[in-house]
N, C-alpha and C positions, 0 to 999 in steps of 0.2 A: 450465287447471285439470284438464281431462280427461287431459292428458298426465301431470300429477303424480300423479293417482290410480292410473293403471295402473303407473307406476313404483313407487309405494309398495306396491301389491298384489303385485308380483312379487318383492319383497325378502324374503319370509318364507314359512313353511310354514303350511298350514291345520291346524286341530285334527285333522281326519280323517287327513291325511297323517302326522302325528306319532303318532296312535293306531295306525295300520297298522304303522308301523315298530316301535313298542313290542311289539305282538302278534307280529310276525315274530321279533323278537329273543327273546321269551319262548318261542316254539315251538322255536327253534334251541337255546336253553339247556336246555330240557326233554329234547330228543332227545339232546343231548350228555351230560347227566347219566345218562340211562338206559343209554347205551352205555358210559360210563366206569365205572359202578359195577357190580361183579360181583354176580350174583344168588346166592341160597343154594346152588343146585346147583353153580355154579362155585367158590364158596368152599370147600365141603366136598370137592369133587374135588381142588382144589389142596392143601388141607391133608392129605388122605389120601395123595396122591402124595408130598408132602414127608415125611410120617412114614414111609411105606414105604421111601423111599430112605435115610432116617436109620437106620432099624432094620437095614437090610441093611448099611449102612456100619458100624454098631456091631458086627454079627456079624463082618464081615471084619476090622475093626480089632482086635478082641479076639483073633482067630486069628493075625493076622500080627504083632502086637506082644506076644503072650503076656500079655494083660491079662484081668482079670475086670471086665466092664462090666455094667451093668443099666439098664433103662428102667423108669420108674414114672410114674404120674399125680401131678401136683402140683395144688394148689388152683386155679391159673390155667391150667394146661396140662399139660406133661410135662417130665421131665428125665432126664438120663443120669447115673449114678453110677459110681464106680470104687472097687474094694476096695483099701484101703491096707494097709500092712505089718502092722498090728494086726488086720486082718480086718474092720475097720469100713467101712461104705459111706459115701462122701463124694461130694458133688456133683462131677462131672467137669468140670474147667476147663482141662485141658491141650490138648484138641482143640477148637478153636473151633467147628467144624462141629457137634459134639455138645453144644452149649451148651443150657441150659434154654430152653424156648420157651413163650410164652403162646399159647393158642388164641384165634381171633377171638371177638368178643363173641357170646354166646349159643351158641357151639359147646362141646360137652363130650364126654368119653369116657364112653360109656354102659355098656360092659361090656368085660371082659378075660377071655379063656379061655386057659389054658396046658395043653398036652397034652389038649385037648378037655374040660377041666374048668373051669367058671366059678370065678374067684377074686375076692377083694375088690379094689377099685380101688387099694388101697395096696400090693398084692403086686408084687414086683419081677420083671421078665422078664429072665432072666440070659443073658449072652453070655460063653462061656468060651474059654479059649485052645485048647481041643481042636479047635475048628473044627466040632464037631457042633452043629447048630442045635437049636432047640426049636420044636415045633409050637405056634402061638399064633393067636389071633384077637382083634383090637381093633375095637370098633365106635365110630365117630365119628358124632355127631348134631348137626345144625343145623336146628332147627324140624322140618319134615317130611322132610328129606333125611338119609339114613343111608348110610354107607360102611363096609365091613368090610375091614380090613387083615389079611392072612393071611400067616403065615410057616411054612415047612416045615423038616424036619430038615437039609436041605442048606444052609439059611441064605438061601434065596430068599424074597423078600417081594413081594406083589402086592396090588392093590386090587380088590375085588369091588363093583360098583356097585348091583346089584339085591339089596338086603338085605331079607329077610322075617323079621321077628322074631315 
C-alpha cells in the first residue's frame, strides 16, 4: 500500500509546480511582446526616414524622367500625384515605390512649410523635371514624438529628430 501511494504521487505535478510554470510563461510572453512591438519613438523615426527617402526619390525621378510629380497629405496618410497631359493632377500609379501610403494609427502630418512659409495641409509639394528642388519642412507627430523632414534646393532630404515647436 505504501508503494502504490508513492507511485501515484510521482505520476503528476503539484498545483504549485503548474502555477510556477504558468507565471514563467507569462513573464516570457510579456518580455517578448515588449521587445517585438516598436515604441512611439521608433515608429515615428521609421516613418520619417521612409518619407524622407520617398521625397528624395520623387525629386530624382521627376528630374530623370522629365515628369511633374507632387506630394500631398491625404486623409489617412500621403500620396504622390503626377500631372497628366491636360495639366490635371492625378494619383501617381506608374511607379510602385511612390504609391499612396497610410500613416500608422495616431500618427499625422502636423505641418508643412514650403520655401519657409507655412502652407495648408492640402497644398502640393512639387517636384519638376528641372532638377531644382524646393525647400520644405514636414512635421510628423505621434503622441509626444515629433520629427521634421527637411528638403533643400539640391533635392536632398533628411530627418531632424529634435523638433521644438
